[in-house]
PyMOL commands that place a pseudoatom at each C-alpha (Angstrom):
pseudoatom trace, name=CA, resn=MET, resi=1, chain=A, elem=C, hetatm=0, pos=[-44.366, -79.984, 111.212]
pseudoatom trace, name=CA, resn=THR, resi=2, chain=A, elem=C, hetatm=0, pos=[-46.814, -81.558, 109.055]
pseudoatom trace, name=CA, resn=GLU, resi=3, chain=A, elem=C, hetatm=0, pos=[-47.255, -81.757, 106.000]
pseudoatom trace, name=CA, resn=GLU, resi=4, chain=A, elem=C, hetatm=0, pos=[-50.659, -79.926, 106.365]
pseudoatom trace, name=CA, resn=ASP, resi=5, chain=A, elem=C, hetatm=0, pos=[-48.813, -77.195, 108.418]
pseudoatom trace, name=CA, resn=HIS, resi=6, chain=A, elem=C, hetatm=0, pos=[-46.122, -77.147, 105.119]
pseudoatom trace, name=CA, resn=LEU, resi=7, chain=A, elem=C, hetatm=0, pos=[-49.056, -76.473, 102.416]
pseudoatom trace, name=CA, resn=LEU, resi=8, chain=A, elem=C, hetatm=0, pos=[-50.714, -74.249, 104.569]
pseudoatom trace, name=CA, resn=LEU, resi=9, chain=A, elem=C, hetatm=0, pos=[-47.686, -72.041, 105.092]
pseudoatom trace, name=CA, resn=ASN, resi=10, chain=A, elem=C, hetatm=0, pos=[-46.988, -72.156, 101.144]
pseudoatom trace, name=CA, resn=ASN, resi=11, chain=A, elem=C, hetatm=0, pos=[-50.801, -71.137, 100.311]
pseudoatom trace, name=CA, resn=LEU, resi=12, chain=A, elem=C, hetatm=0, pos=[-50.062, -68.502, 102.932]
pseudoatom trace, name=CA, resn=LYS, resi=13, chain=A, elem=C, hetatm=0, pos=[-46.819, -67.603, 101.152]
pseudoatom trace, name=CA, resn=THR, resi=14, chain=A, elem=C, hetatm=0, pos=[-48.967, -67.843, 97.766]
pseudoatom trace, name=CA, resn=ASN, resi=15, chain=A, elem=C, hetatm=0, pos=[-51.280, -65.171, 98.908]
pseudoatom trace, name=CA, resn=THR, resi=16, chain=A, elem=C, hetatm=0, pos=[-49.372, -62.850, 100.794]
pseudoatom trace, name=CA, resn=GLN, resi=17, chain=A, elem=C, hetatm=0, pos=[-47.606, -62.251, 97.396]
pseudoatom trace, name=CA, resn=ARG, resi=18, chain=A, elem=C, hetatm=0, pos=[-50.680, -62.259, 95.325]
pseudoatom trace, name=CA, resn=LEU, resi=19, chain=A, elem=C, hetatm=0, pos=[-51.755, -59.544, 97.800]
pseudoatom trace, name=CA, resn=PHE, resi=20, chain=A, elem=C, hetatm=0, pos=[-48.436, -57.767, 97.322]
pseudoatom trace, name=CA, resn=LYS, resi=21, chain=A, elem=C, hetatm=0, pos=[-48.733, -58.054, 93.115]
pseudoatom trace, name=CA, resn=GLY, resi=22, chain=A, elem=C, hetatm=0, pos=[-51.984, -56.828, 93.814]
pseudoatom trace, name=CA, resn=PHE, resi=23, chain=A, elem=C, hetatm=0, pos=[-51.240, -53.715, 96.141]
pseudoatom trace, name=CA, resn=ASN, resi=24, chain=A, elem=C, hetatm=0, pos=[-48.172, -52.480, 93.754]
pseudoatom trace, name=CA, resn=VAL, resi=25, chain=A, elem=C, hetatm=0, pos=[-50.629, -52.693, 90.297]
pseudoatom trace, name=CA, resn=LEU, resi=26, chain=A, elem=C, hetatm=0, pos=[-53.249, -50.756, 92.632]
pseudoatom trace, name=CA, resn=GLU, resi=27, chain=A, elem=C, hetatm=0, pos=[-50.645, -48.245, 93.878]
pseudoatom trace, name=CA, resn=ASN, resi=28, chain=A, elem=C, hetatm=0, pos=[-49.544, -48.079, 90.276]
pseudoatom trace, name=CA, resn=GLN, resi=29, chain=A, elem=C, hetatm=0, pos=[-52.919, -47.292, 88.697]
pseudoatom trace, name=CA, resn=LYS, resi=30, chain=A, elem=C, hetatm=0, pos=[-53.318, -44.497, 91.309]
pseudoatom trace, name=CA, resn=LYS, resi=31, chain=A, elem=C, hetatm=0, pos=[-50.332, -42.621, 90.471]
pseudoatom trace, name=CA, resn=LEU, resi=32, chain=A, elem=C, hetatm=0, pos=[-51.682, -42.849, 86.888]
pseudoatom trace, name=CA, resn=LEU, resi=33, chain=A, elem=C, hetatm=0, pos=[-54.864, -41.625, 87.984]
pseudoatom trace, name=CA, resn=ASP, resi=34, chain=A, elem=C, hetatm=0, pos=[-53.380, -38.735, 90.045]
pseudoatom trace, name=CA, resn=GLU, resi=35, chain=A, elem=C, hetatm=0, pos=[-51.595, -37.855, 87.154]
pseudoatom trace, name=CA, resn=LYS, resi=36, chain=A, elem=C, hetatm=0, pos=[-54.385, -37.699, 84.584]
pseudoatom trace, name=CA, resn=ILE, resi=37, chain=A, elem=C, hetatm=0, pos=[-56.181, -35.833, 87.187]
pseudoatom trace, name=CA, resn=LEU, resi=38, chain=A, elem=C, hetatm=0, pos=[-53.825, -33.046, 87.511]
pseudoatom trace, name=CA, resn=SER, resi=39, chain=A, elem=C, hetatm=0, pos=[-53.527, -32.950, 83.667]
pseudoatom trace, name=CA, resn=LEU, resi=40, chain=A, elem=C, hetatm=0, pos=[-57.307, -32.763, 83.214]
pseudoatom trace, name=CA, resn=LYS, resi=41, chain=A, elem=C, hetatm=0, pos=[-57.608, -29.816, 86.101]
pseudoatom trace, name=CA, resn=HIS, resi=42, chain=A, elem=C, hetatm=0, pos=[-54.887, -27.820, 84.073]
pseudoatom trace, name=CA, resn=GLU, resi=43, chain=A, elem=C, hetatm=0, pos=[-56.860, -28.318, 81.055]
pseudoatom trace, name=CA, resn=ILE, resi=44, chain=A, elem=C, hetatm=0, pos=[-60.268, -27.089, 82.802]
pseudoatom trace, name=CA, resn=LYS, resi=45, chain=A, elem=C, hetatm=0, pos=[-58.782, -24.153, 83.578]
pseudoatom trace, name=CA, resn=LEU, resi=46, chain=A, elem=C, hetatm=0, pos=[-57.004, -23.334, 80.009]
pseudoatom trace, name=CA, resn=LEU, resi=47, chain=A, elem=C, hetatm=0, pos=[-60.715, -24.094, 79.028]
pseudoatom trace, name=CA, resn=GLU, resi=48, chain=A, elem=C, hetatm=0, pos=[-62.065, -22.033, 81.695]
pseudoatom trace, name=CA, resn=LYS, resi=49, chain=A, elem=C, hetatm=0, pos=[-59.497, -19.101, 80.265]
pseudoatom trace, name=CA, resn=GLU, resi=50, chain=A, elem=C, hetatm=0, pos=[-60.545, -19.273, 76.976]
pseudoatom trace, name=CA, resn=LYS, resi=51, chain=A, elem=C, hetatm=0, pos=[-64.442, -19.095, 77.564]
pseudoatom trace, name=CA, resn=SER, resi=52, chain=A, elem=C, hetatm=0, pos=[-63.748, -16.476, 79.901]
pseudoatom trace, name=CA, resn=GLU, resi=53, chain=A, elem=C, hetatm=0, pos=[-61.730, -14.734, 76.679]
pseudoatom trace, name=CA, resn=LEU, resi=54, chain=A, elem=C, hetatm=0, pos=[-64.892, -16.001, 73.785]
pseudoatom trace, name=CA, resn=SER, resi=55, chain=A, elem=C, hetatm=0, pos=[-67.209, -14.103, 75.755]
pseudoatom trace, name=CA, resn=ARG, resi=56, chain=A, elem=C, hetatm=0, pos=[-65.856, -10.761, 76.539]
pseudoatom trace, name=CA, resn=LYS, resi=57, chain=A, elem=C, hetatm=0, pos=[-65.423, -11.028, 72.649]
pseudoatom trace, name=CA, resn=ASN, resi=58, chain=A, elem=C, hetatm=0, pos=[-68.996, -11.815, 71.931]
pseudoatom trace, name=CA, resn=GLU, resi=59, chain=A, elem=C, hetatm=0, pos=[-70.559, -8.849, 73.851]
pseudoatom trace, name=CA, resn=LYS, resi=60, chain=A, elem=C, hetatm=0, pos=[-68.230, -7.012, 72.682]
pseudoatom trace, name=CA, resn=LEU, resi=61, chain=A, elem=C, hetatm=0, pos=[-69.049, -7.902, 68.836]
pseudoatom trace, name=CA, resn=LYS, resi=62, chain=A, elem=C, hetatm=0, pos=[-72.404, -7.208, 70.721]
pseudoatom trace, name=CA, resn=ILE, resi=63, chain=A, elem=C, hetatm=0, pos=[-71.847, -3.802, 71.332]
pseudoatom trace, name=CA, resn=ALA, resi=64, chain=A, elem=C, hetatm=0, pos=[-69.933, -3.233, 67.830]
pseudoatom trace, name=CA, resn=THR, resi=65, chain=A, elem=C, hetatm=0, pos=[-73.325, -4.674, 66.224]
pseudoatom trace, name=CA, resn=GLN, resi=66, chain=A, elem=C, hetatm=0, pos=[-75.646, -2.850, 68.263]
pseudoatom trace, name=CA, resn=LEU, resi=67, chain=A, elem=C, hetatm=0, pos=[-73.880, 0.472, 67.477]
pseudoatom trace, name=CA, resn=LEU, resi=68, chain=A, elem=C, hetatm=0, pos=[-74.009, -0.065, 63.878]
pseudoatom trace, name=CA, resn=SER, resi=69, chain=A, elem=C, hetatm=0, pos=[-77.328, -0.651, 63.568]
pseudoatom trace, name=CA, resn=GLY, resi=70, chain=A, elem=C, hetatm=0, pos=[-80.725, 1.021, 64.364]
pseudoatom trace, name=CA, resn=ASN, resi=71, chain=A, elem=C, hetatm=0, pos=[-81.478, 3.561, 66.919]
pseudoatom trace, name=CA, resn=ASP, resi=72, chain=A, elem=C, hetatm=0, pos=[-82.962, 1.278, 69.853]
pseudoatom trace, name=CA, resn=GLU, resi=73, chain=A, elem=C, hetatm=0, pos=[-80.423, -0.704, 69.829]
pseudoatom trace, name=CA, resn=ARG, resi=74, chain=A, elem=C, hetatm=0, pos=[-77.807, 1.995, 69.671]
pseudoatom trace, name=CA, resn=LYS, resi=75, chain=A, elem=C, hetatm=0, pos=[-79.218, 3.146, 72.705]
pseudoatom trace, name=CA, resn=GLU, resi=76, chain=A, elem=C, hetatm=0, pos=[-78.861, 0.245, 74.540]
pseudoatom trace, name=CA, resn=ALA, resi=77, chain=A, elem=C, hetatm=0, pos=[-75.628, -0.368, 73.539]
pseudoatom trace, name=CA, resn=LYS, resi=78, chain=A, elem=C, hetatm=0, pos=[-74.872, 3.616, 74.325]
pseudoatom trace, name=CA, resn=GLN, resi=79, chain=A, elem=C, hetatm=0, pos=[-75.844, 2.340, 77.773]
pseudoatom trace, name=CA, resn=LYS, resi=80, chain=A, elem=C, hetatm=0, pos=[-74.105, -0.990, 78.335]
pseudoatom trace, name=CA, resn=ILE, resi=81, chain=A, elem=C, hetatm=0, pos=[-71.276, 1.134, 77.416]
pseudoatom trace, name=CA, resn=ASP, resi=82, chain=A, elem=C, hetatm=0, pos=[-71.893, 4.277, 79.540]
pseudoatom trace, name=CA, resn=PHE, resi=83, chain=A, elem=C, hetatm=0, pos=[-72.182, 0.569, 82.578]
pseudoatom trace, name=CA, resn=LEU, resi=84, chain=A, elem=C, hetatm=0, pos=[-68.714, -0.343, 81.718]
pseudoatom trace, name=CA, resn=VAL, resi=85, chain=A, elem=C, hetatm=0, pos=[-67.241, 3.150, 82.159]
pseudoatom trace, name=CA, resn=ARG, resi=86, chain=A, elem=C, hetatm=0, pos=[-69.100, 3.173, 85.684]
pseudoatom trace, name=CA, resn=GLU, resi=87, chain=A, elem=C, hetatm=0, pos=[-67.639, -0.186, 86.284]
pseudoatom trace, name=CA, resn=ILE, resi=88, chain=A, elem=C, hetatm=0, pos=[-64.512, 0.799, 85.033]
pseudoatom trace, name=CA, resn=ASP, resi=89, chain=A, elem=C, hetatm=0, pos=[-64.212, 4.235, 87.160]
pseudoatom trace, name=CA, resn=LYS, resi=90, chain=A, elem=C, hetatm=0, pos=[-65.714, 1.848, 90.488]
pseudoatom trace, name=CA, resn=CYS, resi=91, chain=A, elem=C, hetatm=0, pos=[-62.504, -0.261, 89.762]
pseudoatom trace, name=CA, resn=ILE, resi=92, chain=A, elem=C, hetatm=0, pos=[-60.343, 3.313, 89.346]
pseudoatom trace, name=CA, resn=ALA, resi=93, chain=A, elem=C, hetatm=0, pos=[-61.823, 4.679, 93.098]
pseudoatom trace, name=CA, resn=LEU, resi=94, chain=A, elem=C, hetatm=0, pos=[-60.968, 1.058, 94.509]
pseudoatom trace, name=CA, resn=LEU, resi=95, chain=A, elem=C, hetatm=0, pos=[-57.304, 1.328, 93.318]
pseudoatom trace, name=CA, resn=ASN, resi=96, chain=A, elem=C, hetatm=0, pos=[-56.536, 4.806, 93.769]
pseudoatom trace, name=CA, resn=LYS, resi=97, chain=A, elem=C, hetatm=0, pos=[-58.025, 4.135, 98.238]
for i in range(1, 97): cmd.bond("trace and resi %d" % i, "trace and resi %d" % (i + 1))
show_as sticks, trace
zoom trace
């Protein structure tokens, strides 16, 4: 083997080692990012649930406010309550099938 062959072989070994080190670094980064993705997905689910609960509370507060205010708003609140009761009745009917 010539001196040039030894240099080429050493360069190949060095580059191969650098390549594997880079691969390992990227693989570790991917694992960290995958964990972060899972964490963020979980946080999104919690925030969506909280948003849904707050929307329901807001709707209840609107109805309560309307019931405590003037006649026109009271009529609208009664219509909303009637609608909700009909929806509940539909759900009960579906459960009984």
